[in-house]
Each structure stands twice: as structure tokens, then as C-alpha cells.
C-alpha positions as CSV (number, residue, x, y, z in Angstrom):
1,M,19.3,5.1,-9.0
2,H,15.7,5.5,-8.0
3,A,13.0,3.2,-9.1
4,R,10.7,4.6,-11.9
5,T,7.3,5.4,-10.6
6,K,3.9,4.4,-12.2
7,V,2.3,7.6,-10.8
8,S,4.0,11.1,-10.5
9,L,4.3,12.7,-7.0
10,S,2.1,15.5,-8.0
11,W,-0.7,13.0,-9.0
12,L,-0.2,11.2,-5.8
13,S,-0.6,14.4,-3.8
14,G,-4.0,15.2,-5.4
15,V,-6.9,15.3,-2.9
16,H,-8.8,12.3,-4.0
17,N,-6.0,10.1,-5.6
18,F,-5.0,8.2,-2.4
19,E,-7.8,7.1,-0.1
20,V,-7.6,5.2,3.2
21,K,-10.6,3.3,4.3
22,V,-10.9,1.7,7.7
23,L,-13.0,-1.3,8.1
24,A,-14.8,-2.7,11.1
25,E,-14.1,-6.2,9.7
26,L,-11.3,-8.4,8.2
27,V,-10.6,-7.4,4.5
28,V,-11.4,-10.4,2.2
29,V,-8.9,-10.7,-0.7
30,S,-9.5,-12.8,-3.7
31,Q,-6.5,-13.8,-5.8
32,T,-6.9,-15.3,-9.2
33,L,-4.1,-17.2,-11.1
34,D,-4.7,-17.6,-14.9
35,V,-2.4,-20.1,-16.3
36,G,-2.9,-21.6,-19.8
37,S,-6.3,-23.3,-19.8
38,G,-6.6,-23.3,-15.9
39,K,-7.7,-20.8,-13.5
40,T,-7.3,-21.0,-9.8
41,T,-8.9,-18.7,-7.3
42,R,-8.2,-18.5,-3.6
43,T,-9.8,-16.2,-1.0
44,L,-8.1,-15.3,2.3
45,D,-8.7,-12.8,5.1
46,A,-6.3,-10.0,5.6
47,S,-5.6,-7.1,7.9
48,A,-5.0,-4.8,4.8
49,A,-5.4,-4.6,1.1
50,V,-4.5,-2.1,-1.7
51,K,-6.5,-1.6,-4.9
52,R,-6.4,0.6,-8.1
53,V,-8.7,0.2,-10.9
54,G,-7.3,1.5,-14.2
55,S,-6.1,5.1,-13.7
56,G,-8.4,5.8,-10.6
57,P,-7.5,6.5,-7.1
58,I,-5.2,4.2,-5.0
59,E,-7.3,2.7,-2.2
60,L,-5.7,1.5,1.1
61,W,-8.2,-0.7,3.0
62,L,-7.3,-1.2,6.6
63,S,-9.1,-3.4,9.2
64,Y,-9.1,-2.1,12.7
65,I,-9.8,-5.3,14.4
66,A,-6.6,-7.0,13.3
67,Q,-3.0,-6.1,13.6
68,V,-1.9,-4.6,10.2
69,D,0.9,-6.4,8.4
70,T,3.1,-3.5,7.4
71,Y,5.2,-5.7,5.2
72,G,2.2,-6.7,3.3
73,V,0.9,-3.1,2.9
74,A,4.4,-2.0,2.0
75,T,4.7,-4.7,-0.8
76,S,1.3,-3.9,-2.2
77,L,1.8,-0.2,-2.3
78,C,5.3,-0.7,-3.9
79,R,3.7,-2.8,-6.6
80,L,1.2,0.0,-7.5
81,L,3.8,2.9,-7.2
82,F,7.0,1.6,-8.9
83,E,7.5,-0.1,-12.1
84,K,9.9,-2.5,-10.6
85,A,9.7,-2.6,-7.0
86,K,12.8,-3.8,-5.1
87,V,13.3,-5.5,-1.8
88,N,14.9,-2.3,-0.3
89,D,11.9,-0.1,-1.4
90,T,9.6,-2.4,0.3
91,L,11.6,-2.7,3.5
92,L,12.2,1.2,3.8
93,F,8.5,1.7,3.2
94,M,7.7,-0.9,5.8
95,T,10.0,0.7,8.4
96,I,8.3,4.1,7.7
97,L,4.9,2.5,8.1
98,S,5.8,0.8,11.4
99,T,7.5,3.7,12.9
100,D,5.7,6.3,15.1
101,L,5.4,9.7,14.0
102,K,7.7,11.3,16.7
103,A,10.5,9.2,15.7
104,L,9.9,9.9,12.0
105,R,9.9,13.7,12.8
106,R,13.2,13.3,14.7
107,R,14.7,11.4,11.5
108,G,13.7,14.4,9.4
109,Y,10.6,13.2,7.8
110,N,7.8,15.8,7.1
111,V,5.3,14.5,9.4
112,D,2.9,17.3,9.0
113,K,2.6,16.5,5.2
114,I,2.0,12.8,6.1
115,L,-0.8,13.7,8.4
116,K,-2.5,15.8,5.6
């Protein structure tokens, strides 16, 4: 059984619904944990981050000065795309992200659509 998606494939295929931004610096990520009466915030440098505000576009931010953590990217994207992301979804997505395009084409993936 496939995981239920938060966004439809037709929406995701829209011209401005998925944007990739390449940055010349590390991405600074701020995480806030709000538990009861206490709030904890931590900031860390990352090679990539994924963001979506409301029902707006999904933005993937990549830093070209650091090696991208494909597991982190896959985990973040799966959280935005699926209602309940499973480990296998994340691992498959990580494998796709880290595999070169020639190998993906040999395995039957529509590389031309990926490049659009």
C-alpha cells in the first residue's frame, strides 16, 4: 500500500509549486520545540533545507559549498509530501537523489521529466 500524499502529483507538477534554490553559503536552520510552558530554539548550519508555508510552493534550498546530506533532504521532503512517511520511502528517495542520471535512466526512471 502506498503512503497517502499531502499534495497531488498534478499539483507537484505545476510550474511554480516546487522550487530549488542554490545558495552560495550554508543554510541556517532554526528549530523550535514548544513543550508545555517552555520553548527551546536551536540553530544549526545545514547543506540543505526544505520549506513550505501554508499551501504555497515547496522550496528546496541547497548550498553548493557543502556536500548535500541526501538522507536529510529525503527525510524533509517525505515529511512534506506524505501524511505518514515510512523509513523505506525515505531510503528509496535518498537512493534516487544520490544516483547519477545515467544509472537512473538504465533503471527505467524518466530522467527527462526529472530534468524539467
